[in-house]
N, C-alpha and C positions, 0 to 999 in steps of 0.2 A: 504494500500499500504506500509505504513511504517512497519506495523506489519509483512506483508508478506516478506519484505526485511529483516528484523530483523531475522525472523525465518530461512530464507534461509542462512543468513550469519552465524547465531548460529549453524545450522545444519552442514554447511561446516566445521566450526571450530571443532565441536565435531567429524566429521568424519576424519579430519586431525590429530586430537589427537589420535583417536582410531586405525587408520591405522598401526602405528608402534606397539602398543599393540597387535592388532590382529595377526600381522606378527610374533611377538614374541611368542605368543600362538601357532600359527600354527607350528613354528618351534620346539618349546618345544614338541608338540604333535607328530611330525615327529620323533624327537630324542627319545622320549619315545618309539614309535613304533619300530624304528631301535634297541633300547636297548632290547625290548622284543623279537624281532626277533633274536637278537644275543644271547639270553638266552635259545633259544628254544631246543638246544641240551643238556643243562645241566642236566634236569631231568633224561634223559636216561643214561647219563654217570654216574650220581651219583648212579642210581638203579643198574647199572652194577657193580660198585665197592663194594656197600653195599646193599645187597638184603633186609636188614631189615629197610631201609629208616630212618636212624638215624637223630637226630637233629644236625644241623651244626651250630656252633656259629660263630659270628663275630671274625675274627682272629687278629684285631687291638690289639696290645699290646701283641701278642702271636707269630706271624709269620710275618715278613716284606718281601714284594715282591718288588724288584726294576727292572723295565724293562721300555724301552722307550715307549713313546705313539705313535710314528711314527718311523717305522724302515727304516734305509737307505738301509739295504740289508736283504731281508726277509729269505734268506738262512743261515744267521749267525746272529741271534738276541741274544745279551748277556742278561742273566737273572740271577739275584742273590737273595737268600733267606737267611734271617737272623733270628735266633731264638731270641726272645726278653725276654723270661721268664728263671729264673734259672732252671736248671735241677737237681734234687735231687734223692736220692734212693727211695723216696715216690712217686715222680712224674716226669716223663720224657717223651720225645718224642719217641714213638714206630716206626713211620714211617711217611714219608712225600711224598706226591703226587704232581707232576708238570703236570698240564693238560692244553692242548691247544684246547679249545671246537671245533672249526670249522676245525681243521686239519683232513685229512682223517683217520688217527689214532691219537685220542686226548692224548695218553699217552705220555708225555715228558719224565717222569721218575718216578719210584717207588723206593724210598730209604728206606731201612730197616736198623736198627742200632743195633738189636740184644743185647739190653741193654746198648750199648755205649751211654754215656751222655755227650761226649765231642765235639761232631759235633754242632758248633754254627752257621756256615755259609757254604753255598753251592752255587757254581756258575758254569754255563755252557753256552752253546750256542745252540739255537734251531732254527728250521725251522717253519715259519708260512705261512700258504697256502692262508688265506684270513683274512679279518677283524675278530677279535675275542677276546673273554676274555681268559685271562691267569690266572690260579688259582694255589695258593700254599695252600695245605691242609695238616695239621699235625693231626696225630691221637695220643692221649696220651695213656700211660700205663693203664689209668683208663677207656678207651673207649670213653672219650670226643673228639670231633672232631671240629677243628678251621679252617676257611678259609679266606684267602685274594685274592682279584681278582683285575686285571687291564685290561682295554680294550687297545688293540694294533691295530694300522692301518698298515697292511703289506699284501702282497699277492704274491703268486707264489713261495714260498720258497721251497715247497716240490717237485716241478718239475724243479727247477733251476738245471742246469748241474753242475756236480761235476768238480772242476778244474782239468784239465788233466796235467798241468804243474808240479803239486806236486807229481804225480804218481811215478815218478822215484827217488824222494828225499830220501825216506826211504822204506824199504820193508814192506809189509802188516803186521799189528800187532805189529810192533816196537813201543816202548813206550819211553816217557821221563818223568822224575820226576824233578820238580823244586821245590826247598826248599827256605825259607827265608834267609836273610843275617846271622841271627843266630838261631840256633836250640837249645831251652833251655828245658831240661827235667822238667817234672812237670808243665809246662806252655803250654798255647794254642799256637800252631804254624800253619801257613797256608802253604798248599802245593798245587802243581798243577800237574795233570797227564794228559799227551797228548797221544792219541793212533792213530796210523796211520791207517786209515780205510776209504774207500770211503762213507760208510753208504749209499748206493744207495737205494732209497726209492721204486724203481719200477715204478716211474711216470716220471722219466727223459728220454728224447729221445736222442739217439746217433746221432750226427750231420752227421756222414757219412752214416750209414746204415738206418737212420730215423726210427729205431725200438726202442721200449722201452728197456731201460737198465734194466736187471733182478735185483729185489730187493736183496740186500746183505748188511746187517747192523748188527751193534752190539747189542746183545740182554741182555747180562748180564755182569756186571763189579763187581768184589768183591774186596775190598781193606782190607787188615789185617795188623796189626803191632804187632809183636811178638806173632803171632797166634790168637790175638783177633780181632773181626771184628771192623773196622771203619765204613764202610758202605757196603751194598749189593744192587746194582742197577739192576732193570729191565728196559729196555728201548725199543723203537721202532724206526719207521722212522723219528720221530720229532727231534732227535738229529742230529746236523749238521755233515757234513763230518769232519773227523779227530777229534773225540770227545775230549773235553777239560773240565776237572773238577777241580775247586778249592775248597778246603775243609779245615776245621780245624781238628787238632788232637792234643792230648795231650800225648807225649811220657814220660812215667814214668822213663825210663831209655834208654840208647842206644840200638839199636836193629836192626830188619829187617822189612822193608815194602814190602808187596808182593801184586801184582795186578794179577788177573785171569780174562781173557776176553773170552767170548764165543759168536760167531756170528751166523747168521741164517743158515749157511752151516755147523754149528757145527765144525767150525774151532776154535781151542783154543790156546790162547797165554797167557804165563805167564812170569812175569819178577819180579825180587826182587832186593832190594837195601839195603845195610847196611848203616844205618843212625847214625852218631856220632854227639855229641853235638859240637857246634863250639863256640870258644872263642869270646868274644865281640871284634868287630872290624874286625873279619875275616868273609870272605863270603863263604857261602855254594855254590858251583858250581852246575850247572845243571847236573843231573846224567842220563846217557843213559843206 
């Protein structure tokens, strides 16, 4: 009787101790299954970009990806990428992919630099349609590929309606260039380009007609300074409406920045600005 009670008591204690452990293991298993499910599109995306199935190295120490874990507004999710390695004549970044795995079109942006080694940071705003991995992938000039990824909880961004109130603020294709307080030749400067465009994904519903709004979005953005490429971007529906891109550039001297944009209706927009160095303490105004 005493042995039986002791056994039952001991078994109960063991079960009580094991229950939290089993719960944690079950949760870990569910999380692992969820992670595996969220990785399922990546092999197809990888094989579409590179048909030779290259080795992709861990991008820690090469490319930093900064994005929220849970987005407040899935239609406007800020994302920033920072190059962590020095770029030299011998070794530099050839291109950068921004991929959103579970979006209807996973391409957030394909940035090509055409030998420009001065872009160290890039920031933009993207749409996220469902819980997904977001990836920043750089391809070096020697063919080596490095990737950093982050899991983001957001949904509905690709079908969220484009704000109507802003449609009359500026004409389609109008651009703004924002410069730092001081523009110093020979040093890295950060600029921002804003492009007026609805970037309709084709998934939004018009509130009045209840029909799908036809897809109409920016496909190509090319930025040059004094005729040399800063970056050449190919994008898709994953860029938010009114695309905004922050980037670094190194002006060797005063000159002209030019932005050329092409959208899916083959509408073309070009704008250029004369950039002058600014004395310390004086501010560079936003240029329209």
